[in-house]
C-alpha positions in Angstrom: 0.0 0.0 0.0 1.2 3.5 -0.8 -0.1 6.5 1.2 0.3 10.0 -0.2 0.4 12.3 2.8 -1.9 15.4 3.0 -0.5 18.8 2.4 -1.5 20.3 5.7 1.5 18.5 7.2 3.7 20.6 5.0 3.2 24.3 5.6 4.3 25.5 2.2 2.4 23.0 0.1 -1.0 23.4 -1.5 -4.1 22.3 0.4 -4.8 18.8 -0.7 -5.8 15.5 0.8 -4.1 12.2 1.3 -4.9 9.3 -1.1 -3.9 5.7 -1.2 -3.1 3.0 -3.7 -3.0 -0.8 -3.3 -2.9 -4.0 -5.3 -5.9 -4.6 -7.5 -8.1 -7.1 -5.8 -7.3 -6.1 -2.3 -10.2 -5.2 -0.1 -10.1 -1.4 -0.4 -12.3 -0.3 2.5 -9.9 -1.1 5.4 -7.3 0.9 3.5 -9.8 3.8 2.9 -10.4 3.8 6.7 -6.7 4.2 7.2 -6.7 7.0 4.7 -9.1 9.0 7.0 -6.5 9.1 9.8 -4.3 11.3 7.6 -6.9 13.7 6.4 -9.0 16.4 8.1 -12.4 15.3 9.3 -14.9 15.1 6.5 -12.1 15.7 4.0 -11.2 12.1 3.1 -13.1 11.0 0.0 -12.1 7.3 -0.6 -9.7 7.5 -3.5 -7.5 4.9 -5.1 -4.8 7.2 -6.6 -3.5 4.3 -8.9 -6.0 1.6 -9.7 -3.8 -0.9 -11.6 -5.6 -2.1 -14.8 -2.6 -4.2 -15.7 1.1 -4.2 -15.2 4.4 -3.3 -16.8 6.9 -5.7 -18.4 10.7 -5.8 -18.3 13.0 -7.3 -20.9 13.4 -11.0 -20.4 10.0 -11.5 -18.8 6.7 -12.8 -20.2 4.2 -10.1 -21.2 2.3 -9.1 -18.0 -1.5 -9.5 -18.3 -4.4 -9.3 -15.8 -7.8 -10.9 -16.1 -10.6 -8.6 -17.4 -13.3 -9.9 -15.1 -11.3 -9.8 -11.9 -10.1 -6.2 -12.8 -13.7 -5.2 -13.3 -14.8 -6.8 -10.1 -12.1 -4.9 -8.1 -13.2 -1.6 -9.7 -16.8 -2.3 -8.9 -16.0 -2.9 -5.2 -14.8 0.8 -5.1 -17.2 2.6 -7.5 -20.4 1.0 -6.4 -19.8 2.1 -2.8 -19.2 5.7 -3.8 -15.4 5.5 -3.9 -13.2 6.8 -6.7 -10.3 5.5 -8.6 -7.8 6.8 -11.1 -7.1 4.1 -13.7 -3.4 3.4 -14.2 -3.2 2.9 -17.0 -6.4 3.9 -18.8 -4.5 4.1 -22.1 -1.4 2.1 -22.6 1.5 4.0 -24.3 4.9 3.7 -25.8 8.3 4.6 -24.3 9.6 6.3 -27.5 13.2 7.3 -27.7 15.2 6.4 -24.6 12.5 7.3 -22.2 11.6 3.8 -20.8 12.0 3.4 -17.1 13.4 0.6 -15.0 13.1 -1.1 -11.6 15.4 -2.8 -9.1 15.1 -5.5 -6.5 16.7 -5.5 -3.0 20.0 -4.3 -4.5 20.7 -1.9 -7.4 22.3 -4.8 -9.3 18.9 -6.5 -9.6 18.2 -4.1 -12.4 15.4 -4.6 -14.9 14.7 -2.2 -17.7 11.1 -1.7 -19.0 10.2 -2.6 -22.6 9.7 0.1 -25.2 6.0 -0.8 -25.2 4.0 0.5 -22.2 0.8 -1.2 -23.3 0.4 -2.3 -19.7 -2.5 -4.6 -20.7 -4.6 -1.4 -20.3 -8.2 -1.2 -21.4 -7.2 1.2 -24.2 -4.2 -0.5 -25.9 -0.9 1.0 -26.9 -2.2 1.5 -30.5 -5.6 2.8 -29.3 -7.8 -0.3 -29.7 -10.9 -0.5 -27.4 -12.6 -3.6 -28.8 -11.2 -5.9 -26.1 -12.7 -7.7 -23.0 -11.1 -5.4 -20.4 -12.3 -2.2 -21.9 -15.8 -3.6 -22.3 -15.8 -5.0 -18.7 -14.6 -1.7 -17.1 -17.1 0.2 -19.2 -20.0 -1.9 -17.9 -18.9 -1.4 -14.3 -18.7 2.4 -14.7 -22.2 2.3 -16.2 -23.6 0.1 -13.4 -22.1 2.1 -10.6 -22.6 5.7 -11.9 -25.5 5.4 -14.3 -23.4 6.9 -17.1 -25.0 6.0 -20.4 -23.2 3.6 -22.7 -22.5 5.1 -26.0 -21.5 3.0 -29.1 -17.9 1.9 -29.1 -15.7 3.9 -31.4 -14.0 2.0 -34.2 -10.4 0.9 -33.6 -7.7 2.9 -35.3 -6.9 1.5 -38.7 -3.4 0.0 -39.3 -1.6 -0.9 -42.5 1.0 -3.4 -43.6 3.7 -1.8 -45.7 5.7 -4.9 -46.5 9.3 -5.9 -46.1 12.1 -3.4 -45.6 15.5 -4.5 -46.9 18.2 -2.8 -44.9 21.6 -1.8 -46.2 24.7 -1.3 -44.1 25.6 2.4 -44.1 28.6 2.4 -41.8 30.2 0.7 -38.8 29.9 2.5 -35.5 33.6 3.2 -35.3 33.6 4.6 -38.8 31.4 7.5 -37.8 31.0 7.8 -34.0 32.9 11.1 -34.1 30.5 12.4 -36.7 27.4 11.7 -34.6 28.9 13.1 -31.4 28.8 16.8 -30.6 32.5 17.7 -30.5 31.8 20.4 -27.9 30.6 17.8 -25.5 33.6 15.4 -25.7 35.1 15.2 -22.2 38.6 14.4 -21.0 39.3 13.2 -17.4 41.8 11.2 -15.3 38.9 9.0 -14.2 35.8 7.9 -16.0 32.9 10.4 -15.6 29.3 9.6 -15.3 27.0 10.4 -18.2 25.5 13.3 -16.2 28.8 15.0 -15.7 29.4 15.0 -19.4 26.0 16.6 -20.0 24.6 13.4 -21.4 21.2 12.4 -20.0 20.1 9.6 -22.4 21.6 7.2 -25.0 25.2 6.0 -25.1 28.6 7.2 -23.9 31.9 5.9 -25.4 34.8 5.7 -23.0 38.4 5.4 -24.5 41.7 4.8 -22.7 44.9 2.9 -23.2 46.9 0.2 -21.4 50.0 -2.0 -21.9 49.2 -5.6 -22.8 50.9 -8.4 -20.9 50.5 -12.2 -21.4 48.0 -13.9 -23.7 45.0 -12.1 -22.2 44.0 -9.6 -19.6 41.1 -9.3 -17.1 39.0 -6.2 -17.4 37.1 -5.2 -14.2 34.4 -2.6 -14.0 32.7 -2.9 -10.6 30.0 -0.4 -11.3 28.6 0.2 -14.8 25.1 1.6 -15.5 23.8 -0.2 -17.4 25.4 -2.2 -20.3 28.9 -2.0 -21.7 30.2 -3.3 -25.0 34.0 -3.7 -24.9 36.4 -3.4 -27.8 40.2 -3.3 -28.1 42.6 -2.3 -30.8 46.2 -1.1 -31.2 46.5 2.5 -30.3 48.5 3.4 -33.4 46.0 1.6 -35.7 43.0 3.2 -37.3 40.3 3.5 -34.7 38.0 1.6 -37.1 40.1 -1.6 -36.6 38.3 -2.8 -33.4 38.1 -6.3 -31.9 34.9 -7.1 -30.0 35.8 -8.5 -26.6 32.3 -8.9 -25.0 29.8 -7.3 -22.7 29.7 -6.3 -19.0 26.3 -5.7 -17.6 25.0 -4.1 -14.4 22.9 -7.1 -13.5 25.4 -9.9 -14.3 29.2 -10.0 -14.8 31.6 -7.3 -13.7 34.7 -8.8 -15.3 35.7 -9.8 -18.8 38.6 -11.7 -20.3 40.0 -9.7 -23.2 42.7 -10.7 -25.7 46.1 -9.2 -25.6 46.9 -7.9 -29.1 50.3 -8.0 -30.8 50.8 -4.2 -30.8 54.0 -2.1 -31.2 52.1 0.4 -29.1 49.6 0.5 -26.2 46.3 -1.2 -26.5 43.3 1.1 -27.0 40.3 0.2 -24.8 36.9 1.4 -26.0 33.8 0.9 -23.8 30.4 1.8 -25.2 28.0 2.2 -22.3 24.2 2.2 -22.8 21.8 3.9 -20.5 19.0 1.4 -20.6 16.5 3.4 -18.6 16.4 5.1 -15.2 15.1 3.5 -12.1 11.8 5.4 -11.3 10.8 4.0 -7.9 12.4 2.9 -4.7 15.7 3.4 -2.8 17.8 3.5 -5.9 15.9 6.2 -7.7 19.1 8.3 -7.8 20.3 6.4 -10.8 23.4 7.8 -12.4 24.5 6.3 -15.7 27.8 5.4 -17.3 30.9 4.0 -15.6 30.6 4.9 -11.9 33.8 3.2 -10.6 37.4 2.8 -11.5 38.3 0.6 -14.5 41.0 -2.0 -14.0 43.1 -4.2 -16.2 44.7 -7.0 -14.2 44.2 -5.1 -11.0 45.8 -1.8 -12.3 43.6 1.2 -12.5 43.4 2.9 -15.9 43.6 6.7 -16.2 43.4 9.3 -18.9 39.9 8.9 -20.3 38.2 10.5 -23.3 34.4 10.3 -23.4 32.2 10.8 -26.4 28.5 11.5 -25.7 26.1 9.8 -28.2 22.5 10.8 -27.9 21.8 10.2 -31.7 20.5 13.8 -32.0 22.9 14.2 -34.9 21.8 11.0 -36.7 21.1 13.0 -39.9 24.8 13.1 -40.4 24.5 9.5 -41.6 23.2 10.8 -44.9 26.7 12.0 -45.7 27.9 8.5 -45.9 27.5 6.3 -49.0 26.5 2.7 -48.3 29.7 0.7 -47.9 28.2 -2.8 -48.0 25.1 -4.3 -49.6 23.7 -6.9 -47.2 23.7 -10.0 -49.3 21.6 -12.1 -46.9 18.7 -9.6 -47.2 18.6 -8.6 -43.6 15.1 -7.1 -43.2 12.3 -6.0 -41.0 8.7 -6.4 -41.7 6.4 -3.4 -41.5 3.2 -5.0 -40.3 -0.3 -3.9 -39.2 -0.2 -6.3 -36.3 2.4 -6.1 -33.5 2.2 -9.9 -33.0 2.4 -10.9 -36.6 6.1 -11.1 -37.5 8.0 -12.7 -40.2 10.6 -15.4 -39.9 13.9 -13.9 -41.1 16.5 -16.0 -42.9 20.2 -16.3 -42.4 20.6 -14.2 -39.3 22.9 -16.4 -37.3 25.4 -13.5 -37.1 23.0 -11.7 -34.9 21.2 -14.6 -33.3 24.4 -15.7 -31.5 24.5 -12.4 -29.6 28.1 -11.7 -30.7 28.1 -8.9 -33.3 31.6 -7.9 -34.0 30.8 -4.2 -33.8 27.8 -1.9 -33.7 26.6 -1.0 -37.2 24.1 1.4 -38.8 21.6 0.1 -41.3 19.2 2.0 -43.5 16.1 1.0 -45.4 13.2 2.6 -47.2 9.5 1.8 -47.8 7.0 3.7 -49.8 3.5 4.8 -49.0 1.3 5.6 -52.0 0.3 9.3 -52.1 -3.3 8.3 -53.0 -3.7 6.2 -49.8 -4.2 7.4 -46.2 -1.1 7.1 -44.0 -1.9 4.7 -41.2 -0.4 3.3 -38.0 1.8 0.3 -38.3 4.3 -1.9 -36.4 7.9 -2.8 -37.4 8.9 -6.4 -36.6 12.4 -7.1 -35.5 12.0 -10.8 -34.9 15.3 -12.6 -35.6 17.5 -9.5 -34.8 19.7 -9.1 -31.7 19.5 -5.7 -30.0 19.4 -2.1 -31.1 17.6 1.2 -31.5 15.3 2.1 -34.5 14.5 5.4 -36.1 11.7 6.2 -38.6 12.1 9.5 -40.4 14.6 10.6 -37.8 12.1 9.8 -35.0 13.4 7.4 -32.3 10.7 4.7 -32.0 12.6 2.9 -29.3 14.8 -0.1 -28.5 14.3 -3.6 -29.8 15.8 -6.7 -28.2 14.0 -9.8 -29.6 16.7 -12.3 -28.4 15.9 -11.2 -24.9 12.1 -10.7 -25.5 9.3 -10.6 -25.1 8.7 -7.6 -27.4 9.6 -8.2 -31.0 7.7 -5.3 -32.8 7.7 -1.6 -32.3 4.7 0.7 -32.7 4.9 3.4 -35.4 2.0 5.9 -35.2 0.8 7.4 -38.5 2.0 11.0 -37.7 5.6 9.7 -37.8 5.1 8.5 -41.4 4.5 10.4 -44.6 3.3 9.8 -48.1 6.1 8.8 -50.4 9.5 7.6 -49.1 10.0 6.7 -45.5 13.4 6.0 -44.0 14.2 3.4 -41.3 17.6 3.5 -39.6 18.7 0.8 -37.1 21.8 0.8 -35.0 23.1 -2.2 -33.1 
């Protein structure tokens, strides 16, 4: 149970009353009686400040659902006794861009990032549909308890399938990272800085340092990284594009990584690409800084002299300056479908399915919408791909991670689209 304290306990706040929330299905009336103790006499209307119509889902979990009839029964137990409730969520939504949240368990390392979709199994779905059992059941309860007349249901929002989008590799990440990074925000420091200290709130931050290689391999240790770090090594005198992928260190799992020692005539360049996967939005770890938040050690020796490149992808339009450098011969593709759950089986994608991409890459594809047809909502399926971020017409529609699941398709509302040519850019 959550109790929101009344404002009269805080002299400088507005005059408001305490409200409560609780698990859907709990008996609300003992909790409403407790609510009265924190309000002025006669000023405690029974109010559930968050009546949960469904629940959120994290990456790696099954899609959270709640039964329509039990949800309706719980709402009826409040409304038909003259109580009130705020439906959370009434309308499911989408965590576009990098704006998804996250949660933790008993420790900050028990970190779970929310999906891009925030459908929440709400009565009004992410894409606006209302012809579903939960919407109809809650609607009947509101009618029974309040006498509000039942009007005809509106039609669901139309969606369209726009076919298969074949993607072409535009560039590797290390070909262009300096072109999509604001040069005025590049930071230099003896120790790694958090994203926030570089002025970076969302997206990615690339950390670069050097060390001397010894023996056949070295052990990289990053005790505290928020949230996911892809690690690369190269000889410091070589072109920065010649990177060797070493692996991943994640906030919720391993903190060390064995990396190969290269045969270099110089130092070894260490490049660590850290992803902010979403900020914790509840609980004791809500102060959730991002990036590398500890020292970085190679074989127990702390590394110094770091350069940090903030990558928010606000300068993604610079990709247009690059000519495609490789045609994807195995026809890597995404399906633009009218149904989020109807996704194609992609062929020959073992390079991505093994979770070991050698380097992040940028892909671009196009699909056409006839000027004589109405532009409609759609979904883009990424089933068969690994992990990345997708942009449609320079709008960040969110992250995809089908190998982790459960979400395999991203919602694309019609206002993002246009008649004629539409551009899809994916980065991994």
